[in-house]
VEXTOR-109860 format. One record per residue (C-alpha): y, z, x. Coordinates in steps of 0.05 Angstrom, whole numbers, plus 5000, padded with zeros to 4 digits. Each point is the difference from the previous one (the first is absolute). Last residue first. Layout:
// residues N
YZX...
This chain:
// residues 976
090311290608502549495052506650385005496350655013495849705055505949675033503750664998494250345034500149475055507550095010499550765004494249955049504149545043505950484998495650585020496749595055507049815026502350735001493950235039500449415047507450155014498550735014494349845047504449475033505350515017494950495029496949455042506849775025501850725020493550055039501649355036506850265019497250655027495249625044505749585027504450625011494450335040499149415047493249674995494550265046496550564961500849754929498549285019493750165041497650504947499849434948500450284930507549874999499049265009494849974946504750354953505449505016495549414987497550304934507250114976502149295015493949734963501450474941507249774997497949274996494950154946505150394960505149435004494849514976498150454942507350094982501149254995493649894959501650564953507149734993497349324980495750324947505850424974505149434994506150445008505550384964498649904926492750165011501950655035503950294943505350435036499950744979505950445018501150745012505750514996498850744990500050175073501949385038498249265002492650084985497249294993493749794963497949285008497349784933493449854968498250734990506850114969498749474947501450484942506650225030501050675034504150504959507450174993502149284990504849475026498149264997502249415043497249354973506249654975503850145064494449695042500750425063503149795065500750715026507550005010501549574939495050344954502350695021507349824990498549684932496150614977505550485021500350364933492450075005500650435062504850494967495850144938493349915035501650575047501950484944494049804956495350115058497349405037496249354997502749325017495749424977501049375041499549254994501249505056505249495017497949505054505349745046498050435058492649804996495550604994496550155066496050584972502850505050506949694995500350054924497550725005505450165051505349714954497450404941500150655041506949845028502849894930496950654975502950385059506849684988499950204927498250715021505749985050504449794942498150634963501250455060506949705012501650064927498350745001504550115061506149724964505849945048507450164994504849915059499950555052504049605051505349474988499349315029504849855057506749714979501649285018503749885066494949555035497749744933506649654989503950204938500349904925493449624994499249784928494349515011495350005059500749465053504750445042494650535003495049505026504549805058501750735014492650185002498249415045505450185050499850765003492650125012499350725024506450304971499249554939492950224982501850574953505649604968495749384991494650434969505250274952501949314975492749814993498650624957505949894954499349254993492650024985501050604955505449664959495949364993494050404978504050404949502949354972493149694994497550614962505949974953499549254991492850004977493550185033496849324990499149795072504049605050505250505023496250624978493249805026503549755063502650715010493050245019499949535060506850235022497950714990493549995037499749595064507449935011502650674977494650505014496749665059505149605039506250374981497150705000496249895064505949715037504550564975495250535024498749665067507249885017502550694981494250335036501649625063507350204993498650755001507350175016499550644958505549754954496749314995493350344984503250414944503249374972493249655002496550564962505450074947500749254990492449924998499350504943505349624961496449355013493350294977503450224935503149314990493449645010496150494957504949984942499949245003492449975001499450514943505249734951506950305007502850534953498950565049504349655053505749894952500250744979499650215073506049605023499749605065497449414961506649924963498649414954506849744976499949485055494049664968503050024929506649715024496349505042496049754941506349934957503749645055494949445006504449575044497850425059493149724990494950534987496050285058492949805019501949445047504450485040494550525004494849485023504549715054501850695024492650165006499249355039505450235049497050695008493249685014503349545051502950605037493250344997496949375029504950065058497450715005492849775008502149485052503850525040494050465000495349455021504849775055499350685031504650585019496950655024504950574988501150585048500950684966506450415003501449924926494349654964499649254991500949614935507149815020497949475050496049604949505550054947505349775050495949405023498449804929507250064979502649605059495849394984493049825022500649405046507449995017500450764999494250045048503349505047506350434998496050635012496549725062493050275010498250145072492649955013499949565063497050575040504949895057505749934950498850694974498550334933496550675007492749944978497550274934495449414987504549704947506050035047504250625009506450234968502350665031501250644963505750244956504150635008504350274944505350505024503450414946506550414995504349555043505550125051498450755007506850324995505050325048503349335008499949905076494350445023495849964937500449254998498849945075493650414997497449654938501749325028496450185064493850214961499949344963501349535059495550125060496250574967497549694935500249315033492549854993499850264929503649374976506250074958502950274935505950485001501750264932505450384964506449905039504750565019504949684990501249494945506450164963503750405053498149545058501449394957507050244983501850175072502950715006494850185053502949475046495050095056496449724961501249414955493549884962496649595054501350565050496450474952492949744995500449605065501950565050493149995034500649245004506050065046495950435049493749584989503649415033500350405064507250055022503349525048500950065075506049755041503650684999507349844991505149945056505950445017506149945047504150595021507549975015502450414941496850655020492950275003499150434938505649774953499749295025492449984991500750274928505049454984495549485032494150224958504249994936502249295014492949795018497150244935496550594967500050415064495250335049502950055070496350045065500650405063493750375020494549484997504549425016503050335061507149745006503049405035501549614936499850484941494249914953500049844926494950184947499549714930493249685013500649274979496749864934495449405009499049375040501450085075493750385018498050585046498150464943502250714988497250464946494550375037497850534950498150705022492850164985497250254935493750424996501750364935503349384973493949575013495150514972504250124938500549264983492549915013498450594956504849754946496249345002494450324958504950054941499849264986505849984986504950445037504450474959506650255029503950604975493250334991502050605043494749845053501949274999507450145013498250575047496849515048506349565000504250625015495850185061499849285024507649975010500150625044494149745041502649295009504650005060502549284999499449615064504249525042496549685059499050055075493149735016493250265018495049444988493749894959499249245008498549574939495449415011503249364975499449764928507449874991501350314933494450504987500250185073493150165026496550665017493049875028494150444981495349785055492649864996496750125068496349565049498550355066503749985067496950415056501550475058506449705030502450445058496449605053506349725031498249284983498050194929506650364990503749385025496349564949501450504946507450005017500349244995497249994929504150574972506249765036499649334964499650394935506250415016504149405023501950015073507050205025497550585044492649955017501350145074503150674982498550204929505850504997504749415012499049734929494149694965501249434951499950184926506749674985503550684994497850175071493850415012497850575045503050594963498350695026500950604954499350685036495250534975502550594961493350164967502149864928504449415021494349715041495250074942504749654952501049435049492549955014498949914926505249464993497849625062504449635050504950485033495350594991494649715045494950575004493349775028494250324962493550245031494150084951496549395030501149544941500950414938495250594992504350545030505949824955506350285033504950354955496950675020504049975064498350105074504349745057499149585063506949915031502649335025500649765072503049335022496149725059502749305008499949864926493949544997495550554973503050664975498050575046497550624966502550715002496750694994501150504945493849804961494949695048494850554993499949914924497949275006492749964979500350674964504249694944502750604962507349915021499749264980502549555055506949725017502649565055507550025011506549605006497249304993505349454995497149555053493550084961503149594944496949355024493050294989500849954924493250104965498750625041494050385027501150515055495550165059501550625042498549935074497550505051501149955075505250554995507150145022502949644939494849834948499249255004501049624934494449514982501049484945495749824939503149444958498449944926500649284979502549584944498049704933505150084944500750484942506849914969505850484990506449784965506750265023506049864954498650624959500350435062507249775010502249525054503950105065503349385025499249445051497149524949495049755052498650685031499450374933500450745015496950534955503950625020499150605047506450405011506649965035505750324961505849914952501150464941500649984924498950634959505850395031503650074933505549535024494749515021496950004930506849904968501949445047493549634991500350064924507249754997498349415044494249814955504250084937505449555027494649485015497750064928507049854974501249425048493349684986495150045058494550314957500749464948501250174927499149674933504250324946501349364960492549885008498450544950492549945008495349714947494849775050496349424967495649805059504349395013505950475009496350295061499649305028507449894992501550655037495149835055503549345014507150284996500550135075499349275019507149725004504250634997495250375046499949435051507650005002499950765009495149915057504549495033506050474997495850545032498449525057507349835008502050735004494450215047500449455051497849284993496349945066496650674988496949744936497049405034501249284978495349405010500749784928492950234983501950655036505750094950495150004942495350475038505950475013501849964926493150204977499450555052506750314981497950004927493350355013503050525048505850214957497149934930506649904962496850314939500649684932502650224932498250174929502250584954495750084938504650324951498150194929504450324947494350294957498349684933492450055005500149255009503750105065495150545021494149524991503649435035501750435060493150315009496549334994505149705047498450535051492649864996500749255004505249985055496050505042493549604995503149315008503650235063493350235029497049344978504749605044506949704991503649785063504150495040505749885048504750434957494850545005498150294933504350554972495850514962503349944932504050614979497450214931504550314947498750234929506450244968500150584950501049814928505849644967498749394958506249635024498950195073497049335019497749935073500249275023493849564999501449764929506649675020498949394957500249545060494550415033495349944941501549254996498649915074493350344992498249584939501549365037496050235061494050164956500149364958496549605054494050444989499049664933496350424949494649574969499549474946507549954990503349844934498250574953498250455058507449985018504249835060506250365022505949845045501649324970507550115013501749964927494150464985503050545044507049924974497750014928495950635008494750174949501849794930501449295023493049955030497150274936503749484959497849435046492850224998499750044925503149324993495149705049494150334964502549794932499949285020493150065031497250404942499250755007496750374943498149374961496449745061496150645005498249984927497149315009495850285057501549815072501450655036493950324968495849435027500250315070498749415045493250005033498750085074501350755000494450114950500350684966507450115004501449284980505549705041507349984977500750685032500550704976504050615020505350404966504250615007506750154970505050525022504950444965501649704931502150554952495750054938502550204930496550194936499149534942493349725018496149674943492550124998
């Protein structure tokens, strides 16, 4: 058949190695036939390679950016950084408006400037880069905007430790000098995380990289604070916060980690005033009793109802009285059922005290030593007081007992010390008005959260939101834009301004020219600046900024589900408040990466997997592909086995590229290339003119493109990876590449060989496109090795949808596959040597025989049949009773002459031995089951397992006896 129709080169697919597919320890002789050497001789090989390289990108090849399967045995991981730098140098990471279309924009979650790459980073970089690369190939102007967070507490800690190693304290330097040192550290070390993210292949527009303390972003922070304060949404007050005694600052809930630790439950007697009776309380923190303001019992607890309304005397306080009250908050079953209320040092007690109008009594200093309220214990550390106070209580007879108890201890994520709930004067944002709009955004479908189940968590948090403490007692960060007047009350007389000059001007207007002002020493919570990230990075508050108009609102926010409230919800609230628009239309939440046993990675368990070490051992592409196969919102167990398997996938792609390149004509053969490029495989008339295997491969590819594209659009990345993997490895590598060898090395003629070459190139080319967002490095390297590349893979067009496919050809080739599998299985069952070619008679209807017989060479190659002894007929052969009968599918059967496959007498002996062994095993298991002692005493699962083994052996024995009978009957017939 001569092809005169056209065929447009989208993506090739190939897979095969220089090793024999049937015996991995033997060289594949197909690569070393005389015809093979004529196809690509050494001199011609080098010429072909040079021409292809030149046709790709001269600059890239000149700088030795790319390798090729023609010259390199495997993909070299060392090429990854060179490829990345080349992409960046070509400007591919920047948004391109040439093709039009609506922009696709993702703001990168800014990692801490102090950070070092971990698997959490690898997860978000991989998923976001997949989205970005896919949309870039779809022709959309694509912006992935990177940056880093100044990480107030973490960075200040790092620099303080560095100074401490030099014998220097922060307070000795003073604020300005210390801040200068931090900036110097940032300039020297702050780029580490950025370079590591690049190592993962992140195709961000680094020309737009932002830092939360940049001048522009700092201006946005001040603008946001001023606007919120002007609307009455920012206020100053004394409320309960998480206090870090070592860091001397309030910290957010996210920066508090709870751990279960051994401790004690202390039982202490409180005398009822004016009575000989005592009430016993149980507490884990006896040192806070100096801050008790009440004792509480449940109103339905008959044990204590008579004491409600009276007062109790707090131990060790020289007779201080507190009321005994009743409230349903008290758990009757915990401890003694009597609760001490210490609202200055417990979050729940604080809320209860505010509800009931009880006073707040603070007994601790900012360094977690006790203050004057504690009397003789003043100045002692809280934990030291706990021990000494208990001794004193024992001496006075007020200590009842101390029993072991597991504590839920709040610790600082940064410093590790125990966090102290403390009432402190701070700046807060009133959140209710902001939360209402953020709730409506989800309700009105302006914002879609993926997976959908997290909408409930989002709604719950925002419905029960508390005011946000935004001040931190640090030196590194955005200074709160509030100034005080010297000599005035700080809570009443303060000035909010965008800068010191404006603040002084306002002070002069209000208090006269002689006043002096000073700025609030606190800085803003890092999350405050991060909440502005999607729009501050694009130029806000300058709403006329080009980037703000081109790229805001953004399309996608991808991050971990653990910061849905701390970051995502706050961005939504701030975006609506300051821009009137939800900052992104979709939120995609990923899970955690755990170890192979499902455990959270931690240094204490020794199960932390370093992404950079993983890249070194397995390559970036294998790591990315492994991570991307997870499901949105679900945790992913990462194992060496998975990484090893996907490294093998990378090698398989490389070997497929090797086969495709070796199969193509030399570029000097212009006539062959003109004919090959004239085949437009995306056209129906061309598709229908192809031989069966070629039509099947292209049809399956076109179906895959539709399915994979739909999964990309729905953000089902796991489905994308699995479907493409299966198509490449099974359909393309295991079937079509093997089938194509009958074209390339058989007697099909130039037209059939040309079709096969075109299909190999077309399918492989498109596989590279579909896989590129997942595995950018190896796919780009392979793409550059292919001839006639007009542009880099990273910016090449995505395959079109709804391309033609021939369903009938798919069904027909599946019949051919079923026949091949049946013959292969028969060979395996009868232990036929792999190199042995056997005879076969294929029986089917006239229609089936017509299309199967045309692929005689394919069938013979895939099934290892003797090409000269393969017969097609519509009736069983005369020696059917001496043959193995196979039913491949309805209307398609095969007969394999047994004598041509095996030595029948030897096979009878082999099968007889196998049957005898199985019968012995079967008898032993039956005997075991017949023993009442075993059945009654053995675990249920063990008994069940034995029964399953018996059933399995019964089936095997039945089949083996049938086969043995067939062999013996065949022997009898042959001897006759």
